[in-house]
C-alpha positions as CSV (number, residue, x, y, z in Angstrom):
1,X,14.8,-11.0,-14.1
2,X,16.0,-13.7,-16.5
3,X,15.9,-17.2,-14.9
4,X,19.3,-18.9,-14.4
5,X,18.2,-22.0,-16.3
6,X,20.3,-23.0,-19.3
7,X,19.2,-24.9,-22.3
8,X,22.2,-27.1,-22.6
9,X,25.4,-28.1,-20.8
10,X,28.9,-27.0,-21.9
11,X,32.4,-28.2,-21.3
12,X,32.6,-26.2,-18.1
13,X,29.3,-27.4,-16.6
14,X,29.8,-29.1,-13.3
15,X,27.8,-32.2,-12.4
16,X,25.8,-32.0,-9.2
17,X,24.6,-35.0,-7.2
18,X,21.7,-34.7,-4.7
19,X,22.0,-37.4,-2.1
20,X,20.7,-38.6,1.3
21,X,23.2,-40.0,3.9
22,X,22.3,-43.5,2.8
23,X,23.0,-42.6,-0.8
24,X,26.3,-41.0,0.2
25,X,27.4,-44.2,1.8
26,X,26.8,-46.0,-1.5
27,X,28.5,-43.3,-3.4
28,X,31.6,-43.6,-1.3
29,X,32.0,-47.2,-2.2
30,X,32.0,-46.5,-6.0
31,X,33.7,-43.1,-6.1
32,X,37.3,-42.6,-7.1
33,X,39.7,-42.6,-4.1
34,X,40.6,-38.9,-4.4
35,X,36.9,-37.7,-4.4
36,X,36.0,-40.1,-1.7
37,X,38.8,-39.1,0.6
38,X,38.2,-35.4,0.0
39,X,34.5,-35.7,0.9
40,X,35.1,-37.7,4.0
41,X,38.0,-35.5,5.1
42,X,35.9,-32.4,4.7
43,X,33.3,-33.8,7.1
44,X,30.6,-34.1,4.5
45,X,27.9,-36.5,5.6
46,X,25.0,-35.5,3.2
47,X,22.9,-33.9,5.9
48,X,20.2,-31.7,4.3
49,X,21.8,-28.5,3.1
50,X,25.4,-29.7,3.2
51,X,27.6,-28.9,0.2
52,X,30.9,-30.5,-0.8
53,X,32.8,-29.6,-4.0
54,X,35.0,-32.6,-4.6
55,X,38.1,-32.1,-6.8
56,X,38.4,-33.3,-10.4
57,X,41.4,-32.9,-12.7
58,X,44.1,-30.5,-11.8
59,X,42.6,-29.9,-8.4
60,X,39.6,-28.0,-9.8
61,X,36.1,-28.7,-8.4
62,X,34.8,-31.7,-10.4
63,X,31.5,-32.4,-8.8
64,X,29.1,-30.8,-6.3
65,X,27.7,-33.1,-3.7
66,X,24.5,-31.8,-2.1
67,X,22.8,-33.3,1.0
68,X,19.0,-33.6,0.9
69,X,16.4,-35.2,3.1
70,X,15.2,-37.2,0.0
71,X,11.5,-37.1,0.8
72,X,10.6,-34.5,-1.8
73,X,9.0,-32.3,0.8
74,X,9.6,-28.7,1.9
75,X,13.1,-29.3,3.2
76,X,14.3,-30.6,-0.1
77,X,12.6,-27.8,-2.0
78,X,14.3,-25.1,0.1
79,X,17.6,-26.9,0.2
80,X,17.7,-26.8,-3.6
81,X,16.4,-23.2,-3.6
82,X,19.3,-22.2,-1.4
83,X,21.9,-23.4,-3.9
84,X,22.0,-20.7,-6.6
85,X,23.3,-18.1,-4.1
86,X,25.5,-20.6,-2.1
87,X,27.3,-22.4,-4.9
88,X,30.2,-20.7,-6.7
89,X,29.1,-18.9,-9.9
90,X,29.0,-21.2,-12.9
91,X,26.7,-23.7,-14.5
92,X,25.6,-27.0,-12.9
93,X,23.6,-30.0,-14.1
94,X,21.9,-32.7,-12.1
95,X,23.6,-36.1,-12.3
96,X,21.8,-38.4,-12.3
97,X,18.9,-36.8,-14.1
98,X,15.7,-36.9,-12.0
99,X,12.4,-38.1,-13.3
100,X,9.1,-36.2,-12.8
101,X,8.0,-34.7,-10.5
102,X,11.4,-34.2,-9.0
103,X,12.8,-32.7,-12.2
104,X,10.2,-29.9,-12.2
105,X,10.5,-29.4,-8.4
106,X,14.3,-28.9,-8.7
107,X,14.0,-26.4,-11.6
108,X,11.3,-24.5,-9.8
109,X,13.3,-24.4,-6.6
110,X,16.3,-23.2,-8.4
111,X,14.4,-20.4,-10.1
112,X,12.7,-19.2,-6.9
113,X,16.0,-19.4,-5.0
114,X,17.7,-17.1,-7.5
115,X,15.4,-14.2,-6.7
116,X,16.8,-10.9,-5.5
117,X,15.0,-7.5,-5.3
118,X,17.0,-5.2,-7.5
119,X,14.8,-2.2,-8.0
120,X,17.0,0.1,-5.9
121,X,20.4,-1.6,-6.0
122,X,22.3,-4.1,-8.1
123,X,22.3,-7.8,-7.2
124,X,24.9,-8.9,-4.8
125,X,26.1,-11.5,-7.2
126,X,24.9,-13.5,-10.2
127,X,23.2,-16.7,-9.2
128,X,24.7,-20.0,-10.2
129,X,22.9,-21.5,-13.3
130,X,21.3,-24.9,-13.7
131,X,20.9,-26.8,-17.0
132,X,17.2,-27.6,-17.4
133,X,16.5,-31.1,-16.2
134,X,15.3,-33.0,-19.3
135,X,12.1,-34.2,-17.7
136,X,11.1,-30.9,-16.2
137,X,7.8,-29.2,-17.1
138,X,9.3,-26.0,-18.4
139,X,5.9,-24.2,-18.8
140,X,5.0,-24.9,-15.2
141,X,8.3,-23.7,-13.9
142,X,8.2,-20.5,-15.9
143,X,4.6,-19.9,-14.8
144,X,5.1,-20.5,-11.1
145,X,8.5,-18.7,-11.0
146,X,7.0,-15.7,-12.8
147,X,4.2,-15.5,-10.3
148,X,6.7,-15.8,-7.4
149,X,8.8,-12.9,-8.8
150,X,5.7,-10.8,-9.4
151,X,4.4,-11.2,-5.8
152,X,7.8,-10.6,-4.3
153,X,8.5,-7.5,-6.4
154,X,5.1,-5.9,-5.6
155,X,5.3,-6.5,-1.9
156,X,9.0,-5.5,-1.6
157,X,8.4,-2.1,-3.3
158,X,8.1,0.7,-0.7
159,X,4.7,2.5,-0.4
160,X,6.2,5.7,-1.9
161,X,6.4,3.8,-5.2
162,X,3.5,1.4,-4.6
163,X,0.5,3.3,-3.7
164,X,-3.1,2.7,-5.0
165,X,-2.3,4.3,-8.3
166,X,0.9,2.3,-8.8
167,X,-0.7,-1.0,-7.8
168,X,-3.5,-0.3,-10.2
169,X,-1.0,0.5,-13.0
170,X,0.8,-2.8,-12.2
171,X,-2.4,-4.7,-12.4
172,X,-3.4,-3.0,-15.6
173,X,0.0,-3.7,-17.2
174,X,-0.3,-7.4,-16.2
175,X,-3.8,-7.5,-17.6
176,X,-2.8,-6.0,-20.9
177,X,0.0,-8.5,-21.3
178,X,-2.3,-11.4,-20.6
179,X,-5.3,-10.3,-22.6
180,X,-7.4,-9.6,-19.6
181,X,-10.0,-6.8,-19.3
182,X,-9.3,-4.1,-16.7
183,X,-11.7,-1.7,-15.0
184,X,-10.5,0.8,-12.3
185,X,-13.1,2.6,-10.1
186,X,-11.4,5.6,-8.5
187,X,-12.0,8.2,-5.8
188,X,-15.5,9.7,-5.6
189,X,-16.7,7.2,-8.2
190,X,-16.5,4.5,-5.5
191,X,-19.4,6.2,-3.8
192,X,-21.3,6.6,-7.1
193,X,-20.9,2.9,-7.8
194,X,-21.7,1.8,-4.3
195,X,-18.3,0.9,-2.7
196,X,-18.7,3.0,0.5
197,X,-16.4,1.0,2.8
198,X,-13.5,1.1,0.3
199,X,-14.0,4.8,-0.1
200,X,-14.3,5.4,3.7
201,X,-11.0,3.6,4.4
202,X,-9.1,5.4,1.7
203,X,-10.6,8.9,1.7
204,X,-8.1,10.4,4.2
205,X,-5.1,9.8,1.9
206,X,-4.0,12.3,-0.8
207,X,-3.7,9.1,-2.9
208,X,-7.2,8.3,-4.0
209,X,-8.6,4.8,-3.2
210,X,-9.4,2.4,-6.1
211,X,-11.1,-0.8,-6.9
212,X,-9.2,-2.9,-9.4
213,X,-11.4,-5.2,-11.4
214,X,-9.9,-7.7,-13.9
215,X,-11.6,-10.3,-16.0
216,X,-10.7,-13.1,-18.3
217,X,-12.2,-16.3,-19.8
218,X,-15.3,-17.5,-21.6
219,X,-18.7,-16.7,-20.3
220,X,-19.7,-20.4,-20.3
221,X,-16.9,-21.5,-18.0
222,X,-17.2,-21.9,-14.2
223,X,-16.8,-18.5,-12.5
224,X,-13.8,-18.2,-10.2
225,X,-13.3,-15.0,-8.3
226,X,-10.1,-14.0,-6.5
227,X,-9.9,-11.1,-4.1
228,X,-6.8,-9.5,-2.5
229,X,-6.5,-6.9,0.2
230,X,-4.6,-3.9,-1.2
231,X,-3.8,-1.7,1.7
232,X,-0.7,-0.1,0.2
233,X,0.3,1.4,3.6
234,X,-1.5,1.1,6.9
235,X,-0.9,3.7,9.6
236,X,-3.7,2.3,11.6
237,X,-5.8,5.4,10.9
238,X,-6.8,7.4,13.9
239,X,-6.2,4.2,16.0
240,X,-2.6,4.8,15.1
241,X,-0.1,2.0,15.1
242,X,3.1,2.2,17.2
243,X,6.3,2.5,15.3
244,X,7.0,-1.2,15.7
245,X,3.7,-2.2,14.2
246,X,3.8,0.4,11.4
247,X,7.3,-0.4,10.1
248,X,6.4,-3.3,7.8
249,X,3.1,-1.9,6.6
250,X,4.3,-1.5,3.0
251,X,3.5,-5.2,2.9
252,X,-0.1,-4.8,3.8
253,X,-1.0,-5.1,0.1
254,X,0.4,-8.6,0.2
255,X,-3.0,-10.1,-0.4
256,X,-3.4,-8.0,-3.6
257,X,0.0,-9.2,-4.8
258,X,-1.1,-12.8,-4.2
259,X,-4.4,-12.3,-6.0
260,X,-2.5,-10.9,-9.0
261,X,0.1,-13.7,-8.9
262,X,-2.6,-16.4,-8.8
263,X,-4.5,-14.7,-11.7
264,X,-1.4,-14.7,-13.8
265,X,-0.9,-18.4,-13.2
266,X,-4.5,-19.2,-14.1
267,X,-4.4,-17.2,-17.3
268,X,-1.0,-18.5,-18.4
269,X,-2.2,-22.0,-17.9
270,X,-5.4,-21.3,-19.8
271,X,-7.6,-22.9,-17.2
272,X,-11.1,-23.2,-18.5
273,X,-12.6,-20.8,-16.0
274,X,-14.3,-17.4,-16.1
275,X,-11.9,-15.5,-13.9
276,X,-12.6,-12.2,-12.1
277,X,-10.0,-10.5,-9.8
278,X,-11.1,-7.8,-7.4
279,X,-8.5,-5.7,-5.5
280,X,-9.6,-2.8,-3.4
281,X,-6.5,-0.6,-3.2
282,X,-6.2,2.1,-0.5
283,X,-3.9,3.9,1.9
284,X,-5.1,4.0,5.4
285,X,-3.9,7.5,6.4
286,X,-4.6,10.1,9.1
287,X,-6.3,13.3,8.2
288,X,-9.2,15.5,9.2
289,X,-11.6,13.4,7.1
290,X,-10.4,10.0,8.3
291,X,-13.0,7.5,9.5
292,X,-13.4,7.7,13.3
293,X,-13.9,5.1,16.0
294,X,-17.7,4.4,16.4
295,X,-18.6,5.9,13.0
296,X,-21.2,3.8,11.2
297,X,-20.8,3.2,7.5
298,X,-23.4,1.4,5.3
299,X,-21.7,-1.3,3.2
300,X,-22.3,-2.2,-0.4
301,X,-24.4,-5.2,0.7
302,X,-26.6,-2.9,2.8
303,X,-25.3,-4.0,6.3
304,X,-24.4,-1.1,8.5
305,X,-20.9,-1.4,10.1
306,X,-19.8,0.3,13.3
307,X,-16.1,1.1,13.3
308,X,-14.8,-0.4,16.5
309,X,-11.2,0.1,15.4
310,X,-9.8,2.1,12.4
311,X,-6.9,-0.3,12.3
312,X,-9.2,-3.2,11.3
313,X,-9.5,-1.6,7.9
314,X,-8.6,-4.6,5.6
315,X,-11.8,-6.4,6.4
316,X,-13.8,-3.3,5.5
317,X,-12.5,-2.9,2.0
318,X,-12.8,-6.7,1.4
319,X,-16.4,-6.6,2.6
320,X,-17.5,-4.4,-0.3
321,X,-15.4,-6.5,-2.8
322,X,-16.9,-9.7,-1.4
323,X,-20.4,-8.3,-1.7
324,X,-19.8,-7.4,-5.3
325,X,-18.3,-10.9,-6.0
326,X,-21.0,-12.9,-4.4
327,X,-23.7,-11.1,-6.4
328,X,-22.5,-13.1,-9.4
329,X,-22.8,-16.4,-7.5
330,X,-19.3,-17.7,-8.4
331,X,-18.4,-21.4,-8.4
332,X,-15.5,-20.6,-6.1
333,X,-14.5,-17.5,-4.2
334,X,-10.9,-17.0,-2.7
335,X,-9.5,-14.1,-0.9
336,X,-5.9,-13.3,0.3
337,X,-5.1,-10.8,3.0
338,X,-2.4,-9.8,5.4
339,X,-5.3,-9.4,7.8
340,X,-4.5,-10.0,11.5
341,X,-1.7,-10.2,13.9
342,X,-3.7,-12.8,15.7
343,X,-3.1,-15.3,12.9
344,X,0.6,-14.7,13.3
345,X,0.4,-15.2,17.1
346,X,-1.4,-18.5,16.5
347,X,0.6,-19.9,13.6
348,X,3.7,-17.7,13.2
349,X,4.9,-16.0,10.0
350,X,5.6,-19.2,8.0
351,X,2.2,-20.9,8.3
352,X,-0.7,-19.0,6.7
353,X,-4.2,-19.5,8.2
354,X,-7.0,-20.9,6.1
355,X,-10.6,-20.3,6.9
356,X,-13.1,-22.2,4.7
357,X,-16.8,-22.8,4.7
358,X,-16.7,-25.9,2.4
359,X,-15.3,-29.2,3.6
360,X,-14.5,-30.6,0.2
361,X,-12.6,-27.4,-0.7
362,X,-10.7,-27.4,2.6
363,X,-9.7,-31.0,2.0
364,X,-8.6,-30.3,-1.5
365,X,-6.4,-27.4,-0.4
366,X,-4.9,-29.4,2.4
367,X,-4.0,-32.2,0.0
368,X,-2.3,-29.9,-2.5
369,X,-0.5,-28.0,0.3
370,X,1.2,-31.2,1.3
371,X,1.9,-32.3,-2.3
372,X,3.3,-28.9,-3.3
373,X,5.2,-28.3,0.0
374,X,3.3,-25.0,0.3
375,X,1.9,-25.0,3.8
376,X,-1.3,-23.7,5.3
377,X,-3.3,-24.6,8.4
378,X,-7.0,-24.6,8.6
379,X,-8.5,-22.6,11.5
380,X,-12.2,-22.7,12.5
381,X,-15.0,-20.4,11.5
382,X,-16.3,-20.8,15.1
383,X,-19.7,-19.2,14.8
384,X,-20.4,-18.8,18.5
385,X,-17.8,-16.1,18.4
386,X,-19.9,-14.2,15.9
387,X,-21.7,-12.4,18.8
388,X,-18.4,-10.7,19.6
389,X,-19.0,-8.6,16.5
390,X,-22.5,-7.4,17.7
391,X,-23.1,-3.7,17.8
392,X,-25.6,-1.7,19.8
393,X,-26.2,0.8,17.0
394,X,-25.4,-1.1,13.7
395,X,-25.8,-4.5,12.1
396,X,-22.2,-5.5,13.2
397,X,-18.9,-4.1,14.4
398,X,-15.7,-4.5,12.5
399,X,-13.7,-5.3,15.6
400,X,-14.1,-7.6,18.5
401,X,-12.9,-6.1,21.8
402,X,-10.5,-8.2,23.8
403,X,-7.3,-10.1,23.0
404,X,-8.9,-13.4,22.0
405,X,-9.6,-15.1,18.6
406,X,-8.9,-12.1,16.5
407,X,-8.2,-14.0,13.3
408,X,-11.4,-16.0,13.8
409,X,-13.6,-13.0,14.4
410,X,-12.0,-11.2,11.4
411,X,-12.9,-14.2,9.2
412,X,-16.4,-14.3,10.6
413,X,-16.8,-10.6,9.7
414,X,-15.8,-11.4,6.1
415,X,-18.2,-14.4,6.0
416,X,-21.1,-12.0,6.7
417,X,-20.6,-10.7,3.2
418,X,-20.3,-14.1,1.4
419,X,-23.4,-15.3,-0.2
420,X,-24.9,-18.5,1.1
421,X,-23.9,-21.7,-0.7
422,X,-20.8,-20.2,-2.3
423,X,-17.6,-22.2,-1.6
424,X,-15.2,-19.7,0.0
425,X,-11.6,-19.8,1.2
426,X,-10.0,-17.0,3.1
427,X,-6.2,-16.9,3.6
428,X,-4.8,-14.8,6.4
429,X,-1.1,-14.7,5.5
430,X,2.1,-12.8,6.4
431,X,3.7,-12.6,2.9
432,X,7.1,-11.8,4.5
433,X,10.3,-13.4,5.7
434,X,11.5,-11.8,8.9
435,X,15.0,-13.3,8.5
436,X,16.8,-14.8,5.5
437,X,16.9,-18.5,5.0
438,X,18.1,-20.7,2.1
439,X,15.9,-19.8,-0.9
440,X,13.9,-17.3,1.1
441,X,15.6,-13.9,1.5
442,X,14.4,-11.5,4.1
443,X,11.5,-9.6,2.6
444,X,8.5,-10.6,0.6
445,X,7.4,-14.2,0.3
446,X,4.8,-15.9,-1.9
447,X,2.6,-18.2,0.3
448,X,-0.1,-20.8,-0.6
449,X,-0.3,-19.9,-4.3
450,X,1.3,-23.1,-5.7
451,X,-1.1,-25.2,-3.6
452,X,-4.1,-23.0,-4.6
453,X,-3.2,-23.2,-8.2
454,X,-2.8,-27.0,-8.1
455,X,-6.3,-27.2,-6.5
456,X,-7.8,-25.0,-9.3
457,X,-6.0,-27.0,-12.0
458,X,-7.4,-30.2,-10.5
459,X,-10.9,-28.9,-10.1
460,X,-11.3,-27.0,-13.4
461,X,-8.5,-28.2,-15.6
462,X,-9.1,-31.9,-15.1
463,X,-5.4,-32.4,-14.7
464,X,-2.3,-30.7,-13.6
465,X,-2.2,-27.7,-16.1
């Protein structure tokens, strides 16, 4: 989808002024009487999200007034992101021109707010266009908007057209375009190459499970490994989900989409890292050969896992991928997963949960989440709860009985497969908007990636890449 950002203004380009209520009060004093009276008569007060098109010559709209909070935070980001599909079609320019970082933030918000999923139907309307702010970092905007579109398109695509094979094809196509290596381990080869948990979860589907393994970068650079849960559809397995729980399960590969989106940003920014991306891609289906409750499967790491619940499958496939990743002792290990309903009960759909075993890494992520208006909330790896995963017949159970601390015990299960001393961040996210809001249509949503990339650029790029 081409971005609605124009290189230059034209005679029909409308100036657009972003203003707080205090700035509106100052504008009124200096504005022409016609514009001032129109704005006041229409009830415009520059509250965040308010729009007023004041008349120019011949009664045509001459300027757009946009109310903002003015603090540069999430409210301003999403206020601007809501404009492309709220303003009348046409081209707009910011007047006055913002300096950095506001210029980049405005252009990025405009790009993200123009998104619409158009694989199966035409767009409802063309978004309004914005002239590039002169101070904007165009490379950054294109990089982050491109990742946002990739994540949303992958997650929005129904499982019929986004199974393990299609997800692997999308990853391979991205890798080819970016000059990355790509290796796909499929079906029975997963057992031959010692990925038994990935195979066990996906074996009941007619669509063979896969492990997607992408690489990029120079061998001498710090190794950064990114994982993403790629459950392309989750029925719950033999512990079948009810219809209300199954309806949105096309998005259960949201972690995989986030891993690919972050990888794209890293490679396009040419961060000096040795990048590896691991995405176990499966469909958790129901058939005669599906894994059963209380089956015991030996993992890649060697730990035996009792299946307490077949609907706790995401952590199983991630366990084999984590074991593979930690064998290389990376400098940093990050995973993304739409893992637990418990995280949504605790934090809701808009606030991803962060679990982290490294204080410096957690602090870095929190700082960048605030700077980038890309929220997350750290939750505890409360190790006394680890005993809830004890099994009487295996090394551990994949599920903790009872209604409490489900997100914590899921993270503790994953931690059992992370090598000691490896800084690790686990994101339990929703990747979805339940209802449309300005800049965030109902459907897929990219969460935490702008903050995570900013952390990576600061740690390994020495600057904002």
